Structures are given as structure tokens and as C-alpha cells.
N, C-alpha and C positions, 0 to 999 in steps of 0.2 A: 448452844443452847443463847448466850447473851449475843453473840454477833445474829445468830436468825431473827432474835428478837429484836436486835436494834433496826433493823433490814423489814420487819411487819411493823415496827412502827411508823417507820417513814413511809411505807409503802400502802398502810393503813388507811393513812391520812394523805392522800396527795393536795391536797389546798391546804394545809399545813405546811406540809414540807416545800409544794411550793413559794408561799411566799415567803419563808426564812432564807431560803438560795436564793429569791430575785432581791431580796436585801444584800446578798454579802454580792450578790452579781455587778449591780449599779454598784458598789463600793472598789471593787476587783474591777472593772470596768475605767472607773474615774480615775483609777491610780494610776494600771496601764497606761491607759490613753494619754493621760497626761504624762507620765511619764516617757512613754515612747517621744510626743509632741516635743520635749525639750533635749531629748536627745538628739533629734534629728537637725531643731534649730541649731544646736552646738557643733554637729556635724557640718550642719551646712555653712558655717560663721567660717569655721577651719580650712572647709574646702575654697572656701571667698578666700579666705586669707592667702590661701595656695595659688589658689587659678591668678588673680591679676597679677603676681609678677611683677609689676611694674612699679618703682615709686609715684612716679609724677606721670599725667596722662594730659596732653592740650588736645582741646579740640575747636573748631573754627566755633568763635562767640554766636555767633546766629544757631548753631546749633544746642550749644550751652540753652538761649531761650528757647527751644523745643521740648528739650526733654533733662528732665532732674538729673545732673551727674551724680546726685548722691546716688541716687538709686537706678541709675541707668542699666547694672549691668544685674541687680533684681529683677526688672522685667525684662529686659532682653532686645527693650524697643531702642534701638540707640542709634537708628539711621534714618535717612540719607542727610550727610551734610558735608561740605565738602573745602578746603585750602587748596592754591597752589604749590607747587614743590620749591617756590622761592620762598615762600614763608616757613616749611620744613628745616629749609636751610639756618635761618635765623634762627628756630629753636635750638640747633643744633649746634650752633655759634655758643648757646649760652655756659659759662663755667660750671663747672660742678657735675657734667654731664659724663657717663662714663658710656652709656650704651643708650643706641635708641634706636624704636621700630617701628615700621607705617602699617596702617589699618587701612583697608577701603571698607564701606559700608552701603551695602544694596537694600534698596529699602526692603521694607517687610510686605511678602509675597505671600499666594496662596502656590505648593508648588505640586506638581503628580502625586507625590509621597503623602500631600497632609490635609485634614481637611484643615488644619490653624495655619494663619499665616506665618513665617520664617523668614528670619536675617540672613541672608549672605554675608557674609565676613572675610575679609581679601587681607592676607598679610604673605609677604614676604619670609620663605622656612629659611632660609639665607642667614637672616639677622635676627628672626622672631627669638622673642624668651620668655614668652607669655603661653602660646599654645603648643609650645614644644614638649613637654611634659606631657601632654595630651599623645602630641605623636606617637609618643613612645610606648605609652598605654595601649593603643592601637595599633601596637605591634608592625609600627609602619616609621621606616627611617629615613623615606620620603614621600613629599610629594608632589605626584607628576602633574603639568599643566593642565586642564579639562577634568583632574579629579576633586572628589571632592571628601570631607571629612564630616558627621553628623553628629548630631547633638544626641544624646541619649534617647531623649525622646520623640527623635526625629523617625517617624513610619520606615524605614532602610534598612536591607541589611549590605556589608562590603560584599562587592558582586554584582549589586544590581544600580539601576541608574536611574536620575531624577530628572528631570526634566522643569529646567527651567529657563522663563522665558523662552519658549521651543529651543532650546538647546542640550541635548541631553548629554548631562554626566555623570560617568562611575561614580559610585562610591567606594573609597578605597581603604575605610576605615572610621570606625562608630566611638565615640570619646565617653571618658569617664565620666560618670554625671556629676554635677555641681550643685545641685537643689537649689539656681536661680532659673532666669527666663532666659538665661543662653542653652540651654539643651535642648529648646526651639532652635537654634542654630545652626547653619551648614559653615567650613570650612573651606577653605580653598585658597591659590595662590595669587599675586597679581596680575600675572597675565590672565587668570581663568574668569575671575569676576572683569576685568577690565572688558575682556569679551562679551561678559553681559549683561555689563552696560550698554556697549553697543548693540545689542541682540533687541536689550527693550526699546532701546534709543527708534530702531525700526520698527517696532509695535505700535509705536506712540504714546507707551505708559510710563515713562520714564524724562520727565521733561524739568528735574532739578539741578543737573549739573549744566554750566557754565563752561565754555573752551571744552578743552581735547582732555578726553581720562584717563590718559597717560602723563598729563601732568598734575592728577590731582590727588589727593588723599583724604582721609577722614577724621583719621587722631595718629598721635606721636607717641610711643609709650616708651616712656624714661627709666634709665634705671641709674641712679644716684651716685658718683664715686664715694668708692671710701673719706669714712668724717666727714661727705657731706652733708649738712644737711637737708633732704626733697625739700621740706617747705620753703627754703630758700631759695633751690632750685625755679619750685612754682611760683612764688615773689617775684623774683628775678623777669623768669617769663612774659606776665600778666603788665609788668612794669613794660619792658624794653619789647615787645614785641605785640604787634595790630591788630586786632581781629580776632585774636585767640583767649582761650579760658583755661589758663593751668590748673588741675585740679593734683592735688596730695591725695594719695588712693588709704595712708594712715587714717585722714579726717573720715574718708565713707567707710574705710572697717570702725574707730571709734564709736561714729552713730548709727551704725547697725548693732555692733557691741553695746552701745547703752539702750538701743531699745530693746534688744536680746535680755538684758539685764532686771529692765521694770518688766519686761515679761516672765523673766525667770521668777521673780519676785512673787509677783500676782499669782504665778500659776500655783508656786508651793504654798502660801499662803491659803488660796483656794482647794489645793487637795487635803492642806491638812484641817480645814474647815470641815470639811467634808467626811475627813476619817475618823473626826472626832462626833461628828453628828451624824454617820449612820454605824458609830458601835455603840451610841447611845440610844440609836433608834433596834438596832438586834438588841439591846440588854432587855430594852421597853416589850420588844417581841419575844423575848423566851420568858418572862416574868408573866406576860397573859399567857402565854401558851403552859407553862407551869401551874397558877392558880389555872385552867382547864382542867390539868390531869391530875388535879389531887386527887382523885376518886380512883383513878388508874395505879397512881405509887402508892396509893393505899392500900388495893388490893395487892398487891408486887411484896408487897412488906407483909401482909398475910399469908404468902403463900412461901414465904421462907427466901427474900432477898433481904440485904444490909443496906443496913444505909447506906454505906460507901458502895455497894455495889450496884445500888437505886443512884446517886451522884455518877457512879464510872458511866450505864446505861445513859443519864443525861447530857455527859460531855461526850461521848461517842456518835451519837445522833449529830451532836452539832460539829464533830468532826468532819463528819461524813458531809453534813448539806455546806460546811464552811469549803474543801475539794471541791466539792461540785459547781457551786458559784463563782469561786474564783477561774478555776479551770474551765467554765464558760465564760467569764470576764473578762480573762488574759485575750484568749481567741477573738472575742467582738473585739476588743481594742484591739488586735493588731489588724483584723481585719477592717476595721473602721478607718485607724487613720492611715495605712495604706492608699483602702479606697478614695479617701478624700485629699490626699495629700497635696494634688494639683489644685484645690481651691482653698487649704488652710495656707499655702505659701501663698495663695494672690491675697488673701485677707489678713492675713497677718504681715506683708510686705517685705518679709524677712527670707534669707535662705533656708529650704529646707530639703533636707538629704536625707533619709531613715538612713539608721545605723546599722550595724554589720549582726552576724549572728550570734557572734559573742554578748554583744551589748543588750539584744535583743533575751538572750536566753539567761543574761544577767537579771534584767528587767522580770521577766516572764515569774524568775524564782523569789525573788526580792515580795513582787505581789502574792506570790502564792504564802511567801513565810509569812505576810503580814494579814491574811485573809485568816490562813490557817492558827493566827493567834489571835486577832480580835473574835471569833467566831466565837470559841472554847473559853475564852476571854467574858466574857459575853452571858455565858449561858454558866459560870463558876457562881455566881453569884445564887441565880438558883436551884444550881446543884446542890449548895450552900444550903438551902431554905429548903429543899424538900429532903435533907438528910433529917431535919427538926424536924419532920412533918409525927406528928400525931395520929397515930391508923386509928388508937379507936374513936380518938373524939370524928378523926375525917369519917369514919364511916358508918356514923352513928347520923349524922347531917343529913338531911333529906329523907 
């Protein structure tokens, strides 16, 4: 009887039920969407730290003027710019270097697989220590000449082919997402990228390189020796090697982390303010609803409902409304954040990588728990007010 009355009260006044549900919906959407955004930013930062691999990155000074080194990995636009191999030899002679690896960048271009420009990055699998973890995750132990490894956002799958500068290249594997602009890049061996550079030159669309492609590289990735401060290595290179700029990746991560910390504080404060405001709005809504239903409650008292039962009825109604609004808000939060993840990454200028199912489940349960507490808590005051209704006085009114 009580349960059926609860449902009849909710369905009998659909406008009132919808308005209260909408309040909980927006509260849930804000909490879930904001929490998912922060979790994605945190995971993106962790991914960036793991993927950089190198302690120091060295690029030509001309390239550093074209692209902000602090954000080149976030934007994925990292070329083209070049330096001769003799410069690499000078860099490698710097004290404190344990390992180094070179990469070549081919200018962003449209390919047969994509509607957006992509970045071609050539590396040497034998010496590389930055892409190898991706290589293992793609279940490939080796990368043959002519093959490509594609980023997670490139619309191509292993076994398919991508045509770059009229050269057909088979896809050997797809890399794990990073939450950065490099998810739209493709990776290949140095021999492959040099073949593509020659093909681009034949098409007349590649005039940024001077000299022999076999004698050029775009960047040098350095792992500092144990006990050596990477910043000292970067400073040494900047002082003694001309026309290059060495960047310590630690400073890049620190800048991104500082930006994320500031954003996290802003979003946390905003979420807290919205939570308080949302609860106050719920409280006000339940107060108004209770005032409108005074005669209804008085009639139920005459029909034999105790004060405790009447308060329980109102609490059950708020629980159903909170459950429905929270569920809809959580679903909308996941859908909207996933749909606009690329736009969020671009707008925030930070690595953005959606978390795994366990984190999503924990976030959903936390949001649901907050809403299931906030709704009934807002109605508790109204329930207490109902329990003090003077039945005779209410029925004599009007």
C-alpha cells in the first residue's frame, strides 16, 4: 500500500516529479562530469610521464622557435625541422649521457586514413627507448621497413594500409592512447620516413629540408646517466652545441602538473559550490512542495497515517527522485565527457585520457551515493515539518 502510494504520488504529478528530478540530474551531471574530467587529466599526465621516456630532448633552435617545446607533445605538431648528423655527434659527446636515440619528423599532412593532418615520426627500433613500450603493447617485437605503427586516434587497423605521399604503407600495430596530440601520429623506422621524405620531394610538397635526408635528424632523445642531473646535461648542451636547444622533460612535466593542479583546485571549488547550491535548491524545492501538499498530508492523517508513516512517505519519494535523477546525470556525464574529450583536450591544453572501468565505476558509485544522501537529506526538514502538521487546523483552512 505504501509503496504503491509513493509511485502514485510521483506519477500523478509528473511536472512536479520532473522538476525535482531535473535538479538532482544537474547536480549529478556536474559531479560526475567534473570528476571524470579530473580523472582523465590525471591519467593523461601519468601517461605523458611514462611515454616521454627521455630525460632531455634536443631539437634545432629553428624548430624550437616554430613550436613551443613545453606543449609540443600535447599538441602533436612537432615538425618539420632538421639538424645534420655531425651535430648529433657533438650532442652525444656531452658528459652525463647514458643513452641517446634520434627521431625524424615529417610535416603534418592528410593521409588516406584520416580527415585530419597527421604527424609522421621516424625512429630507430634498435636504439629507441621512448616508443618501445608502445611497441610491446601493440604485440609487436619488431618493426619492419615500410611498416607503420599508428596512434590510437588514427582510423586504421593492423592489416590495413595507409597511403602517404602516394606510398602505400601497411599498418603493423596500433599504439595505446596517450591523451595527447601524438595519438594522431604514425611511427615508422628511419629508413621508412626517409623514403617518404623522398616521395614528398618528388611530389613537390616537401621543401623544408636542405641536403641529403640520410644525413639529417629532427630530435635527439637523451637518458641521463645514473647520478647525473638531467638539467645539467641540458645546460651543457645548450652552452657547447650551436644551433640547438636542449629541454629537460622534467620542466615540461612540472609545468603541465602545475597547470593541472591549478585547474584541479578551481574545479574542486566549483564542484563544491555547485553541490552546496544544488542542495539548497533541493531544500527550497521540497519546502515549496510540502507547503503545496499540506491538505493532502492532512487527509492522509485522517485516513490513519501516523506522523512517522507520513514522513517516511516523503522520504521514499525523495529517494526515488534522487535515484532517477542521479542515474540520468551519471549516464549523461559519461556520454558528454566521452563525446567532447577531444574538444576538452584542445581547450584545456592538457593531456586528456579517459580512465579505466574501475575508476569510472568508483566515480559513478560516489556520485550516486552523494545524490542519494543529498535528496533525502533535503527532504528530511520537510518530513519533520509534515510530522508536526495540525490536521484539524489544515482541514479547516479554506
